[in-house]
C-alpha positions as CSV (number, residue, x, y, z in Angstrom):
1,M,92.4,-63.6,24.6
2,S,95.7,-65.2,23.6
3,N,96.4,-68.5,22.1
4,I,97.5,-71.0,25.0
5,V,100.2,-73.8,24.7
6,I,99.5,-77.1,26.6
7,G,102.4,-79.7,27.2
8,I,101.3,-83.4,27.5
9,E,103.8,-85.7,28.8
10,G,103.3,-89.4,30.2
11,L,104.4,-93.0,31.0
12,V,105.2,-95.1,28.4
13,G,101.8,-96.7,27.2
14,A,99.0,-94.3,29.1
15,G,97.6,-93.3,25.8
16,K,99.1,-89.6,25.4
17,T,99.2,-89.6,22.1
18,T,95.5,-90.5,21.5
19,I,94.7,-88.2,24.1
20,C,96.3,-85.2,22.2
21,R,94.9,-86.4,19.1
22,N,91.3,-86.5,20.7
23,L,92.0,-82.9,22.2
24,I,92.6,-81.2,19.1
25,N,88.8,-82.2,18.2
26,K,87.6,-80.4,21.4
27,I,89.3,-77.2,21.4
28,P,88.8,-75.2,18.3
29,N,91.8,-73.5,16.0
30,T,94.2,-75.9,17.8
31,I,97.6,-77.6,16.4
32,L,98.9,-80.7,17.8
33,L,102.9,-80.5,17.7
34,N,104.1,-84.4,17.9
35,G,107.7,-83.7,19.2
36,G,108.4,-87.1,20.1
37,N,107.7,-88.2,16.1
38,L,109.9,-85.5,15.4
39,Y,112.7,-87.0,17.4
40,R,111.6,-90.6,16.1
41,T,111.9,-89.9,12.5
42,V,115.5,-88.5,12.8
43,V,116.3,-91.5,15.1
44,A,114.5,-94.3,12.6
45,S,116.3,-92.7,9.7
46,I,119.6,-93.0,11.1
47,I,118.9,-96.6,11.8
48,K,117.4,-97.2,8.6
49,N,120.5,-96.1,6.8
50,G,122.5,-98.7,8.8
51,K,123.4,-97.4,11.8
52,S,123.3,-99.8,15.0
53,L,121.6,-98.8,18.2
54,E,124.8,-99.9,20.2
55,D,126.7,-97.7,17.8
56,L,124.5,-94.7,18.5
57,V,124.4,-95.2,22.2
58,K,128.6,-95.3,22.0
59,N,128.3,-92.1,20.2
60,A,125.7,-90.3,21.6
61,K,127.4,-87.1,22.6
62,L,128.9,-86.5,19.3
63,L,124.9,-86.5,17.9
64,D,123.5,-83.3,17.4
65,I,119.6,-83.9,16.3
66,K,119.1,-80.9,15.1
67,K,122.1,-81.2,12.4
68,L,121.1,-84.5,11.7
69,M,117.3,-83.5,11.0
70,D,119.0,-81.0,8.6
71,I,121.0,-83.5,6.9
72,L,118.1,-85.8,6.3
73,K,115.9,-83.2,5.2
74,V,113.6,-83.8,7.6
75,E,110.6,-81.2,7.1
76,I,107.5,-80.4,9.0
77,K,104.0,-80.2,7.5
78,I,100.7,-79.4,8.9
79,E,98.0,-82.1,7.8
80,N,94.7,-81.9,9.7
81,N,95.5,-80.0,12.5
82,E,98.8,-81.9,13.2
83,T,102.6,-81.6,12.5
84,I,103.1,-84.7,10.0
85,F,106.7,-85.2,9.1
86,Y,108.8,-85.9,5.9
87,V,112.0,-87.3,4.8
88,D,113.7,-86.3,2.0
89,G,110.2,-85.4,0.4
90,K,108.8,-88.6,1.7
91,R,106.3,-88.9,4.4
92,A,108.0,-90.6,7.5
93,D,106.7,-94.6,7.9
94,E,104.4,-94.0,10.9
95,E,104.6,-97.7,11.9
96,F,108.4,-98.2,11.7
97,I,108.8,-94.9,14.0
98,Q,105.8,-96.2,16.7
99,S,107.9,-99.8,16.6
100,K,109.3,-101.1,19.8
101,E,112.7,-101.1,18.0
102,I,112.6,-97.3,17.5
103,S,110.8,-96.6,20.8
104,I,113.7,-98.4,22.6
105,A,116.4,-96.4,20.6
106,V,114.8,-93.1,21.1
107,S,114.6,-93.7,25.2
108,S,118.3,-94.8,25.3
109,L,119.3,-92.1,23.3
110,G,117.1,-89.2,25.3
111,G,119.2,-87.2,27.0
112,R,122.4,-88.6,26.2
113,A,122.7,-86.9,22.8
114,N,123.2,-83.2,21.7
115,E,119.7,-81.7,21.7
116,K,120.3,-78.3,22.5
117,S,120.0,-76.6,18.9
118,L,117.0,-78.8,18.7
119,Y,115.1,-77.5,21.8
120,L,116.1,-74.0,20.4
121,F,114.8,-74.5,17.1
122,A,111.4,-76.3,18.6
123,K,110.8,-73.3,21.2
124,E,110.9,-71.3,18.1
125,L,108.6,-73.2,15.9
126,I,106.1,-73.3,18.9
127,D,106.2,-69.5,19.2
128,N,105.6,-69.4,15.4
129,L,102.4,-71.7,15.9
130,K,101.2,-70.0,18.9
131,E,100.8,-66.8,16.7
132,K,98.2,-68.4,14.8
133,Y,96.6,-71.4,17.1
134,N,96.3,-73.1,20.4
135,V,99.4,-75.4,20.5
136,I,99.3,-78.9,22.0
137,I,102.8,-80.4,22.2
138,S,103.5,-84.0,22.8
139,G,106.6,-85.3,24.2
140,R,109.5,-85.1,26.5
141,D,111.2,-82.7,28.6
142,L,108.7,-80.1,27.4
143,M,109.2,-77.6,30.4
144,K,112.5,-77.4,29.1
145,I,111.9,-76.8,25.8
146,Y,108.9,-74.7,26.5
147,P,109.1,-73.1,29.9
148,E,106.1,-70.7,29.1
149,C,103.5,-73.4,28.6
150,D,99.9,-72.3,30.0
151,Y,99.8,-75.9,31.1
152,H,101.7,-78.9,31.4
153,I,100.2,-82.2,31.9
154,F,101.4,-85.8,32.7
155,V,99.5,-88.7,32.0
156,T,100.0,-92.0,33.9
157,A,98.3,-95.3,34.8
158,D,99.2,-98.3,36.4
159,L,101.7,-100.8,35.0
160,D,99.2,-103.7,34.2
161,E,96.9,-101.2,32.4
162,R,99.6,-99.8,30.3
163,V,100.7,-103.4,29.2
164,K,97.0,-104.0,28.2
165,R,97.1,-100.9,25.8
166,K,100.6,-101.4,24.6
167,A,99.4,-105.0,23.7
168,S,96.6,-103.7,21.8
169,Q,98.5,-101.2,20.0
170,Y,101.0,-103.8,18.8
171,G,98.7,-106.7,18.4
172,N,101.0,-108.8,20.6
173,E,99.7,-111.0,23.1
174,N,103.1,-111.6,24.8
175,L,102.3,-109.6,27.6
176,E,105.7,-110.6,29.7
177,E,107.5,-109.0,26.8
178,I,105.6,-106.0,26.6
179,K,105.9,-105.4,30.4
180,K,109.6,-106.0,30.4
181,N,109.5,-103.3,27.5
182,I,107.9,-100.7,29.2
183,L,109.9,-101.3,32.6
184,K,113.2,-101.1,30.4
185,R,111.8,-97.5,28.6
186,D,110.5,-96.5,31.9
187,K,113.8,-96.8,33.5
188,L,115.4,-95.0,30.3
189,Q,113.2,-92.2,30.8
190,E,113.7,-91.6,34.5
191,E,117.5,-91.9,34.1
192,A,117.2,-89.0,31.5
193,G,115.3,-86.9,33.6
194,Y,112.0,-87.0,31.3
195,Y,109.6,-88.1,34.3
196,D,110.7,-85.2,36.3
197,L,108.0,-82.8,37.3
198,S,107.7,-78.7,37.3
199,D,105.6,-76.4,39.4
200,I,102.9,-76.2,37.3
201,T,102.6,-80.2,36.3
202,K,99.1,-81.6,36.7
203,V,99.4,-85.2,37.2
204,V,96.4,-87.3,35.9
205,D,96.1,-90.8,36.1
206,V,93.8,-92.6,33.6
207,T,93.9,-96.2,34.8
208,D,90.2,-96.3,35.6
209,C,89.2,-94.7,32.4
210,K,87.4,-97.1,30.1
211,T,87.6,-95.5,26.6
212,A,89.9,-93.2,25.3
213,E,87.5,-90.4,25.5
214,E,87.0,-90.6,29.1
215,S,91.0,-90.3,29.6
216,T,90.6,-87.3,27.2
217,N,87.9,-85.6,29.2
218,K,89.3,-86.0,32.3
219,V,92.8,-84.4,31.1
220,L,90.3,-81.4,29.5
221,S,89.2,-81.2,33.3
222,C,92.6,-79.8,34.1
223,I,92.1,-76.9,31.7
224,D,90.6,-73.6,32.6
225,L,87.9,-73.5,29.9
226,K,87.5,-69.6,30.4
227,K,90.9,-69.2,28.7
228,V,89.6,-71.1,25.6
229,T,86.5,-72.0,23.9
230,V,85.9,-75.8,23.9
231,L,83.8,-78.1,21.4
232,T,81.3,-79.8,23.1
233,N,80.0,-83.5,21.6
């Protein structure tokens, strides 16, 4: 029985990252490759070094994300069955790379920057990880990056529920501002083609799930358990 690759994408605020982190505790010998955080780490580092989002978007076609990754000395390490990113020897600031500022920047650049060499690098990385582990990939454009995915799952939830979840994440009660931010990111992601579905995509709506555990189990039910032994509570 060979290891499998599960690609998980989703709408902004649907809870994709939490679901992925829960899944690595349910599927033995599994690694989470957080591709979205790799992209965020690169973009956050550029912005921290003084580049404005306006300049980045204006010159997006000149930005080679993989080349920037090398210049910035971005390293990938595995800690607690999850990929963690370091920049020049220092762990990436999780709070900053998940901030609204970086979220908008990444959505604005997605599909506009030169991502070809990054995609090739990611595919090689996934192939290498698959030799030892089951691999969950969290990110965008996954079927272009790794068409050999055994499963491709797209997590959705209605807008009001996504606003509520983002408000909980940011500790921000300004729901209108959060809704505006989500709609802006949705539009940018859609324009970049990141919400396109493939022939194997399974769409999972988690709107009615009351807990992250329920959402995780709903996603897990889409995976053929005969292909991999799953840990149960």
